[in-house]
C-alpha positions in Angstrom: 155.1 127.6 215.0 155.5 131.2 216.1 152.0 132.3 215.4 150.6 129.4 217.4 152.9 130.3 220.4 151.7 133.9 220.2 148.1 132.9 220.2 148.7 130.6 223.2 150.3 133.5 225.0 147.4 135.9 224.3 144.9 133.3 225.4 146.8 132.7 228.6 147.1 136.4 229.3 143.3 136.9 228.8 142.6 134.0 231.1 144.8 135.5 233.8 143.1 138.9 233.5 139.7 137.3 233.8 140.7 135.3 236.9 142.1 138.5 238.5 138.9 140.5 237.8 136.7 137.6 239.0 138.8 137.4 242.2 138.5 141.1 242.8 134.7 140.9 242.3 134.5 138.0 244.7 136.5 139.8 247.3 134.3 142.9 246.9 131.2 140.8 247.2 132.4 138.7 250.2 133.9 141.7 252.0 131.3 144.3 251.2 131.1 145.3 254.8 134.8 145.2 255.5 136.5 148.6 256.3 139.0 148.4 253.4 136.4 147.6 250.9 134.1 150.4 252.2 137.0 152.9 251.9 137.8 151.7 248.4 134.2 152.2 247.3 134.2 155.6 248.9 137.4 156.5 247.1 136.0 155.3 243.7 132.8 157.2 244.3 134.7 160.4 245.1 136.8 160.0 242.0 133.6 159.5 239.9 131.9 162.6 241.5 135.0 164.7 241.0 135.0 163.8 237.3 131.3 164.3 236.8 130.7 167.6 238.8 132.8 169.8 236.4 130.9 168.4 233.5 127.6 169.1 235.3 128.8 172.6 236.2 129.7 173.4 232.6 126.2 172.2 231.5 124.5 174.4 234.1 126.7 177.4 233.1 125.8 176.9 229.5 122.1 176.7 230.4 122.4 179.8 232.6 124.1 181.8 229.7 121.4 180.7 227.3 118.7 181.8 229.8 120.5 185.1 230.4 120.8 185.8 226.7 117.1 185.1 226.2 116.3 187.5 229.1 118.6 190.2 227.6 117.0 189.8 224.2 113.6 190.1 225.7 114.6 193.2 227.6 116.0 194.8 224.4 112.7 194.1 222.7 110.7 195.5 225.6 112.9 198.6 225.6 112.4 199.1 221.8 108.6 198.7 222.3 108.6 201.2 225.2 110.6 203.7 223.2 108.2 203.4 220.3 105.3 203.9 222.7 107.0 206.9 224.2 107.6 208.5 220.8 104.0 207.8 219.7 102.6 209.3 222.9 104.9 212.4 222.6 103.7 212.9 219.0 100.1 212.6 220.1 100.7 215.1 223.0 102.3 217.5 220.6 99.5 217.2 218.2 96.9 217.7 220.9 98.8 220.7 222.2 98.9 222.2 218.7 95.2 221.6 218.3 94.5 223.2 221.7 96.5 226.2 220.8 94.6 226.5 217.5 91.3 226.2 219.2 92.3 228.9 221.7 93.3 231.2 218.8 90.1 230.5 217.0 88.0 231.2 220.1 89.9 234.5 220.7 89.3 235.6 217.2 85.7 234.7 217.3 85.3 236.6 220.5 87.0 239.6 218.9 84.8 239.3 215.8 81.7 239.3 218.0 82.8 242.5 219.8 84.2 244.6 217.1 82.2 247.2 215.2 84.0 246.5 211.9 83.1 244.1 209.2 85.7 241.4 209.2 86.8 238.2 207.3 88.4 235.4 209.3 91.6 234.1 207.7 94.3 231.6 208.4 98.0 231.8 207.6 99.1 229.6 204.6 102.8 230.5 204.4 105.4 232.8 206.0 108.2 234.7 204.3 110.6 235.8 206.9 114.1 237.2 206.5 116.2 240.0 208.1 114.4 242.6 205.9 111.0 241.0 205.4 108.1 239.8 207.6 105.2 238.8 205.4 102.6 236.1 205.6 100.2 234.7 203.0 96.6 234.3 204.2 93.8 232.2 202.7 91.4 235.1 202.0 91.5 237.2 198.9 89.4 239.3 196.5 86.7 236.6 196.4 86.2 237.1 200.2 86.2 240.9 199.9 89.8 241.4 201.0 91.6 244.3 199.3 95.0 246.0 199.3 95.4 248.3 202.3 93.0 246.4 204.5 94.0 246.3 208.2 94.6 242.9 209.8 94.0 242.4 213.5 94.4 239.5 215.9 93.2 238.2 219.2 92.6 240.9 221.8 92.2 243.6 219.2 95.9 243.7 218.4 97.3 245.2 215.3 98.8 242.4 213.1 99.6 244.2 209.8 98.3 245.4 206.5 97.4 243.7 203.2 99.9 244.6 200.5 98.9 242.3 197.6 95.7 240.4 196.7 94.8 237.5 194.4 91.5 235.9 194.0 91.8 233.5 196.9 94.8 234.7 198.9 96.6 237.8 200.0 100.0 238.9 201.4 100.1 240.7 204.8 103.0 242.9 205.9 103.4 242.3 209.6 104.1 245.0 212.2 107.5 243.4 212.7 108.5 244.1 209.0 111.2 246.8 208.8 109.0 248.6 206.2 106.0 248.7 208.4 105.2 252.1 209.9 102.3 253.3 212.1 101.6 256.4 214.2 101.3 255.1 217.8 100.8 256.5 221.3 101.4 255.5 224.9 97.8 254.9 226.0 98.3 256.0 229.6 100.1 259.4 228.9 99.2 260.2 225.3 102.8 260.4 224.1 102.9 260.0 220.4 105.6 258.7 218.1 106.3 256.7 214.9 106.5 253.0 215.3 108.6 250.8 213.1 109.2 247.1 212.8 112.7 245.7 213.2 112.4 242.0 212.2 113.2 239.7 215.0 114.1 242.5 217.4 111.6 244.5 219.4 109.5 247.2 217.7 110.8 250.8 218.1 108.7 253.9 218.9 110.7 256.9 217.6 110.4 260.7 217.6 108.6 260.9 221.0 108.9 264.4 222.5 111.3 264.4 225.4 108.7 266.1 227.6 106.3 263.2 227.5 106.3 260.4 230.0 106.9 256.9 228.6 106.6 254.5 231.5 108.1 251.0 231.3 105.3 248.5 230.9 102.8 251.1 229.5 100.6 249.9 226.6 101.2 251.3 223.2 98.2 251.5 220.7 97.5 253.0 217.3 96.8 256.7 217.6 94.1 256.7 214.9 94.1 260.4 214.3 90.8 261.3 212.6 90.0 264.8 211.3 86.9 263.8 209.4 85.2 260.8 207.9 87.4 261.2 204.8 90.6 262.4 206.5 91.8 259.9 209.1 94.7 257.5 209.9 95.0 254.5 207.7 94.7 252.4 211.0 91.7 252.6 213.3 92.3 254.2 216.7 93.0 252.0 219.8 94.4 248.8 218.3 96.8 247.3 220.8 100.4 247.0 219.7 102.7 246.2 222.6 104.2 247.4 225.8 107.2 249.6 226.6 110.3 247.6 227.7 113.0 250.2 227.4 113.4 254.0 226.9 116.4 255.8 225.5 116.7 259.6 225.9 119.8 261.8 225.5 120.3 264.9 227.6 121.0 267.0 224.6 118.1 265.6 222.6 114.5 266.8 222.5 113.3 263.4 221.4 113.2 260.0 223.0 112.9 256.4 221.7 111.2 253.4 223.2 111.5 249.7 222.6 108.1 248.0 222.3 107.5 244.3 222.9 104.4 243.1 220.8 101.5 241.8 222.8 100.6 239.2 220.1 103.3 237.1 218.6 102.3 237.8 215.0 105.0 235.6 213.6 103.6 232.4 215.1 99.8 233.2 215.3 97.8 231.4 212.6 94.3 233.0 212.7 93.5 236.7 212.0 90.7 239.0 211.0 90.8 241.3 208.0 88.9 244.5 208.5 87.1 245.1 205.1 85.0 248.2 205.8 87.5 250.7 207.1 88.7 253.4 204.7 91.6 255.3 206.0 94.2 257.7 204.7 93.9 260.9 202.7 91.2 260.9 200.0 92.2 260.5 196.4 92.2 263.9 194.7 89.2 264.3 192.3 90.0 264.8 188.6 87.2 267.4 188.4 88.2 271.0 188.7 
């Protein structure tokens, strides 16, 4: 009997709920324009909006974050592309600048070759051997091109570069004027003061043993003296090759000699194109074996 009573109670409860809902619906329909009903509908609408707006706001926020992330990702990609373009353009600019410098060097050497009275061979630097006690470059001209040991090497503007010290068939080594073992008799062009010029590696050249009575002006050009007593007795370097300019002079009151620091006119350690003079014979003649 108990199950049946429970079923009856459940059925009666459901019927009452239905009648209450139906009554409420009827009241809402019949009193749609009544102030209490309008207020109730407004209250229910406000509650519904309050519940839905946060959800909508969250959705908009998520959408905004997604759009922002997409924009940030696009900006990162654009930045990477711009950086790559910048590096490429910088590399191109450096390459163009290097080519322009090489063209300028070639033009200067060609101009020198056209104006010099010596027979020359144009060469390029293949390698550099620099240290504290050594300034030597390897050039791409050797015995096959007529280059020989002792040949004088010059650069743009008729500047003294160095002297060939070893030769192979297709290359040669040149000791630069900046090499500590390099020595040449030089003079101050404007006054005729003569001294012995030495290389000092990365430091300025030095002109030593200049008589104290001679004027050595700051900024004066220094050239090879090229002393020549006869066709067979002359300096191992032609006269008048430009070397550098005086940047400092040292003279002691008690000394009869003075010393000058010389800044090379041509940066022989970075220049890449030279001329080798192949028809100048300098130095003392080799003694004959005949009595």
